[in-house]
C-alpha positions in Angstrom: 1.3 3.8 8.4 3.3 4.7 5.6 7.2 6.1 6.8 7.0 9.6 5.5 10.6 10.3 4.5 10.2 7.1 2.7 7.6 8.0 0.3 9.2 11.9 0.3 12.4 10.3 -1.6 9.7 8.1 -3.5 8.3 11.5 -5.3 11.2 13.6 -5.3 12.9 10.7 -7.1 9.9 10.7 -9.5 9.0 13.0 -9.4 12.4 14.4 -11.4 11.8 16.7 -14.4 8.6 17.5 -13.4 7.8 21.0 -11.9 5.5 21.3 -9.5 3.7 24.5 -9.3 4.8 27.3 -7.2 1.6 26.9 -5.1 2.0 23.2 -4.3 4.0 22.5 -0.9 6.4 19.2 -1.3 5.6 18.5 2.8 1.8 18.7 1.7 2.6 17.2 -1.7 3.4 13.7 0.1 2.1 14.4 3.2 -1.0 13.7 0.7 0.2 11.2 -1.4 0.6 9.7 1.9 -3.1 9.3 2.5 -4.3 8.6 -0.9 -2.3 5.0 -0.9 -3.7 4.2 2.9 -6.9 4.5 1.3 -6.0 2.3 -1.5 -4.0 0.2 0.2 -6.4 -0.3 3.4 -9.2 -1.6 0.4 -6.8 -3.3 -0.9 -6.3 -5.3 2.1 -10.0 -5.4 2.9 -10.2 -7.6 -0.5 -7.8 -9.5 -0.5 -9.2 -10.4 3.2 -12.3 -11.4 1.6 -10.8 -14.0 -1.0 -8.2 -15.4 1.4 -10.9 -15.8 3.6 -13.5 -16.4 1.2 -15.8 -14.4 3.1 -16.0 -15.1 6.4 -15.8 -18.9 5.8 -12.4 -19.9 5.9 -10.8 -23.4 3.6 -8.0 -23.9 6.6 -6.9 -26.9 4.3 -5.9 -24.2 1.6 -4.9 -22.1 3.9 -2.9 -24.6 5.5 -1.2 -25.2 2.4 -0.6 -20.8 1.6 0.6 -21.6 5.1 3.5 -23.7 3.4 3.9 -22.3 0.2 5.2 -19.1 1.8 6.9 -20.4 4.6 9.1 -22.4 2.1 9.9 -19.4 0.6 
C-alpha cells in the first residue's frame, strides 16, 4: 500500500545521524516499517470509519455537510 521508495527516503532522512547496526539491513528495515505503518493505518481507518458513519447508523445530513465543507476547500 505504501510507496516503498518514499518510505525509504523518509527513513533515510529521519535516521540521519543515527547509526544503524551492521546486522540490520536497510531493505528489511524499510519493509518492516512499511508493514508496521500499514497495520496502524488500517486501524486508524477503521476507527475513523466508525466515527464518520456513527457506528453503522450514518447521519446523512452531517455527512452532506462534511461533503460540502470539503468540496469547498
